[in-house]
C-alpha positions in Angstrom: 75.1 180.1 -0.3 75.0 179.0 3.3 78.3 179.0 5.1 78.9 177.7 8.6 81.9 179.1 10.6 83.5 177.0 13.3 85.8 178.2 16.1 84.7 181.8 15.7 85.9 184.6 18.0 84.3 188.1 18.4 87.0 189.7 16.4 86.3 187.5 13.4 82.6 188.5 13.0 82.6 192.2 11.9 84.8 191.8 8.8 83.0 188.7 7.6 79.6 190.1 8.2 80.5 193.2 6.1 81.7 191.1 3.1 78.8 188.6 3.5 76.2 191.3 3.3 77.9 192.8 0.3 77.6 189.5 -1.6 74.3 188.4 -0.1 75.8 185.3 1.6 74.3 183.6 4.7 76.8 183.2 7.5 76.3 181.4 10.8 79.1 181.8 13.4 79.7 179.1 16.0 82.2 179.2 18.9 82.4 175.4 18.7 85.5 173.8 17.1 85.0 171.4 14.2 85.8 167.8 15.0 84.2 164.3 14.7 81.5 165.2 17.3 80.5 168.5 15.8 80.7 167.8 12.1 76.9 167.0 12.1 76.2 170.7 12.7 77.2 171.3 9.0 74.1 169.5 7.7 72.4 171.8 5.2 75.3 174.1 4.6 77.2 174.5 1.3 80.5 175.2 2.9 82.3 175.3 6.2 84.9 177.9 7.2 87.5 176.7 9.7 90.6 177.9 11.5 93.9 176.5 12.6 92.7 174.5 15.7 89.7 172.9 14.0 90.2 169.2 13.3 89.6 168.3 9.7 90.8 164.7 9.5 89.6 161.9 7.3 86.7 161.1 9.6 85.5 164.7 9.6 85.9 165.0 5.8 83.8 161.9 5.3 81.1 163.2 7.5 81.0 166.6 5.7 81.0 164.9 2.4 78.0 162.8 3.5 76.2 165.9 4.6 76.6 167.5 1.2 79.2 170.1 2.1 81.1 171.0 -1.1 83.8 173.3 0.2 86.2 173.7 3.2 87.4 177.3 3.4 90.3 177.9 5.7 90.6 181.4 7.0 94.3 180.9 7.5 97.5 180.2 5.5 98.4 177.0 7.3 96.6 173.8 6.5 98.4 171.1 8.5 95.1 170.4 10.4 93.4 169.4 7.2 93.9 166.0 5.5 94.1 167.4 2.0 95.0 164.1 0.5 91.8 162.5 1.9 89.7 165.4 0.8 90.8 164.9 -2.8 87.8 163.7 -4.9 85.3 164.5 -2.2 85.5 168.1 -0.9 87.5 171.1 -2.3 89.7 172.9 0.1 90.8 176.6 -0.2 93.0 178.8 2.0 94.3 182.3 2.5 97.9 182.2 1.4 98.8 185.7 2.4 96.6 187.9 4.5 99.2 190.3 6.0 102.7 189.0 6.1 103.7 192.3 7.7 101.6 191.6 10.8 103.4 188.3 11.6 106.9 189.6 10.7 106.4 192.7 12.8 105.1 190.6 15.8 108.2 188.5 15.6 110.4 191.6 15.8 108.2 192.9 18.7 108.8 189.7 20.6 112.5 189.8 20.0 112.8 193.4 21.1 110.6 192.8 24.2 112.8 189.8 25.2 116.3 191.1 24.7 115.5 194.6 26.1 113.5 193.2 29.0 110.5 195.4 28.2 108.0 193.0 29.8 110.0 193.0 33.1 110.4 196.8 33.1 106.7 197.2 32.5 105.8 195.1 35.5 108.3 196.8 37.7 107.4 200.4 37.0 103.7 199.6 37.6 104.8 198.9 41.1 107.0 202.0 41.2 110.1 200.0 41.1 112.5 201.9 38.9 115.6 199.8 39.5 117.6 198.8 36.4 119.2 195.7 38.0 118.7 192.6 35.8 117.4 194.6 32.8 120.6 194.6 30.8 120.0 193.6 27.2 122.1 193.5 24.0 122.3 195.3 20.7 120.8 193.8 17.6 123.2 195.7 15.4 125.9 193.4 14.1 124.2 190.2 15.4 123.6 187.3 13.0 120.0 186.3 12.5 119.1 183.0 10.9 115.8 182.9 9.1 114.3 179.5 8.3 111.8 179.9 5.5 112.0 182.9 3.1 108.5 183.2 1.8 106.6 186.5 2.2 106.7 186.6 6.0 110.3 185.4 6.2 111.4 187.9 3.6 109.7 190.8 5.3 111.3 189.8 8.6 114.7 189.7 7.0 114.2 193.3 5.7 113.2 194.4 9.2 116.4 192.8 10.5 118.5 194.5 7.9 117.1 197.8 9.0 118.6 197.1 12.5 122.0 196.5 10.9 121.9 192.7 11.5 123.7 190.1 9.4 121.0 188.0 7.8 121.5 184.4 6.7 118.7 182.0 5.6 117.7 178.5 4.9 114.9 177.4 2.5 114.4 174.3 0.5 113.5 176.5 -2.5 116.0 179.5 -2.4 115.1 182.7 -4.1 117.2 184.1 -6.9 118.1 187.3 -5.0 120.9 188.6 -2.8 119.8 186.6 0.3 122.8 184.7 1.8 121.6 181.0 1.9 123.4 178.5 4.1 122.7 174.9 5.1 120.5 174.3 8.1 123.4 173.1 10.2 125.4 176.2 9.2 122.4 178.4 10.2 122.2 176.7 13.6 126.0 177.1 14.2 126.3 180.7 13.1 123.1 182.4 14.3 122.7 184.5 17.5 119.0 184.6 16.8 116.9 182.0 14.9 113.4 182.8 13.6 111.1 180.2 12.1 108.9 181.2 9.1 108.4 177.8 7.3 105.3 175.7 7.0 104.7 172.6 9.1 105.2 169.4 7.0 106.5 165.9 7.8 110.0 167.1 7.0 109.9 170.2 9.2 108.2 168.7 12.3 110.5 169.1 15.2 113.0 170.9 13.0 114.4 172.2 16.2 115.0 169.2 18.5 117.7 168.1 20.9 120.3 167.5 18.1 119.6 170.9 16.5 119.9 172.7 19.8 123.3 171.0 20.5 124.6 172.6 17.3 123.5 176.2 18.3 125.5 178.9 19.9 125.3 179.2 23.7 122.8 181.9 24.5 120.9 181.7 21.2 117.5 183.4 21.0 114.7 181.3 19.3 111.6 182.9 17.7 108.6 180.9 16.4 105.6 182.7 14.9 104.9 179.9 12.4 103.7 176.5 13.7 104.2 175.1 17.1 105.3 171.6 16.1 108.4 173.0 14.3 109.9 172.9 17.8 110.2 169.9 20.1 108.9 171.7 23.2 110.5 169.3 25.7 113.9 169.7 24.0 113.4 173.5 24.1 112.7 173.3 27.8 115.8 171.2 28.4 117.9 173.6 26.3 116.7 176.5 28.5 117.4 174.7 31.7 120.9 173.8 30.6 121.5 177.5 29.7 122.2 176.7 26.1 119.2 178.7 24.9 119.3 182.3 26.1 115.7 183.1 25.3 112.6 181.8 23.5 109.8 183.8 22.0 106.8 181.7 21.1 103.5 182.7 19.4 102.7 179.1 18.7 102.9 175.9 20.6 102.7 172.2 19.6 99.8 171.3 21.8 98.0 174.7 21.6 94.7 173.4 20.2 92.7 173.4 23.5 94.7 176.2 25.1 95.3 179.1 22.8 92.4 181.5 21.9 90.7 180.5 25.2 90.4 182.3 28.5 91.8 179.7 31.0 92.6 182.3 33.7 90.3 180.5 36.2 91.7 177.1 35.5 94.8 175.1 36.3 96.8 174.6 33.1 97.1 170.8 32.5 100.0 171.1 30.1 103.1 170.7 32.3 105.6 171.5 29.5 103.9 174.8 28.6 103.5 175.7 32.3 107.2 175.1 32.9 108.2 177.1 29.8 106.0 180.0 30.9 107.6 180.0 34.3 111.0 180.6 32.8 112.1 184.3 33.1 113.6 184.2 29.6 110.5 182.8 27.8 107.7 185.0 26.3 104.6 183.3 25.1 101.8 185.0 23.1 98.7 183.1 22.2 98.9 182.8 18.4 98.2 186.5 18.0 100.9 187.4 15.4 98.2 187.7 12.7 95.9 189.8 14.8 95.8 193.3 13.2 92.9 195.1 11.6 94.5 194.9 8.2 95.0 191.2 8.5 91.5 190.4 9.7 90.0 192.5 6.8 92.3 190.7 4.3 91.4 187.3 5.7 87.7 188.0 5.4 88.0 189.4 1.9 90.1 186.6 0.5 88.0 183.9 2.2 84.8 185.3 0.8 86.3 185.7 -2.6 87.6 182.1 -2.4 84.0 180.9 -1.7 82.5 183.0 -4.5 85.2 181.9 -6.9 84.4 178.2 -6.3 80.6 178.5 -6.5 80.5 181.0 -9.4 83.5 179.8 -11.4 82.7 176.2 -12.0 84.6 175.0 -9.0 87.9 176.8 -9.9 89.7 178.8 -7.3 93.2 180.2 -7.4 93.7 179.4 -3.7 92.7 175.8 -3.8 94.7 173.2 -2.0 94.6 170.2 -4.3 96.4 166.8 -3.9 96.0 165.8 -7.5 99.3 167.1 -8.8 101.2 166.2 -5.7 102.2 169.8 -5.2 99.4 171.1 -3.1 99.9 174.8 -3.5 101.5 174.9 -7.0 99.0 173.1 -9.2 100.4 172.3 -12.7 97.1 173.2 -14.3 97.4 176.8 -13.1 93.8 176.7 -11.9 92.4 176.7 -15.4 90.2 173.7 -14.7 88.7 171.9 -11.8 91.0 169.8 -9.7 88.3 167.0 -9.7 
């Protein structure tokens, strides 16, 4: 099996090489992102492995299909950058549904604590021997209400972390779990929460879940966390909410237009995205570059699951438990329970 990796970073390679050698697989790693112009590089490969900022639209899928590529292996949970519907009947698509939910949930809490206790400001001050406490007053998490949107594995772990701080946890999910979680409507969550954390996938229904109208319903001084997908938040509405002092703080590990920005070293360039530049200039905004997943455990799990997905497809008659298939209309919950090929 010959597998071509797009959008590869140095931290991706060691884990994948270890598993590739173990199973006698041939990997080639490219820094180039997959798009209409680079799809031709996949000629002669059995599968391509892509990440969240690769473009896998209809045109790319058609080219890969023409070149004989049989499998698109995502090394991520999210797949909003892949036209799964168009891929049906041409190329199979697999993903990594859960690599380390703890890494993302813990990063969300790290962002929250850093923001409300002004850790980032104190760090910069003390490095210059400024030990003043002026302007560093935070607030207790104990007793505050946190609203969690999306109660999958990551959201559930984040809720448990919040409970450990003595917080009041409320949640919204289209598919509520049968447990002791207190579910409310989305409007109720906006109205009642001191802190809102997003842990849901990006779909047509959730795009700009937080927009101008949603922000108007929120408490003054609300803290917003997003470690899921950037387009869940209308960035311009967020910026306006911060300028109007409605939003007390924002912690973002993702951004709607991050594709050509995040994961890259742009320190010697002028950032062309005015909205992101203005957000980052705000003293109550913390931005990390899609790093919530980046732990040794997560990288190892991503490599192991991705390699197993590829092996399962090629050695199990095209059947893989982690396939994303449009046939049943329920992409991640196939009615056939993966007992036969999707096509």
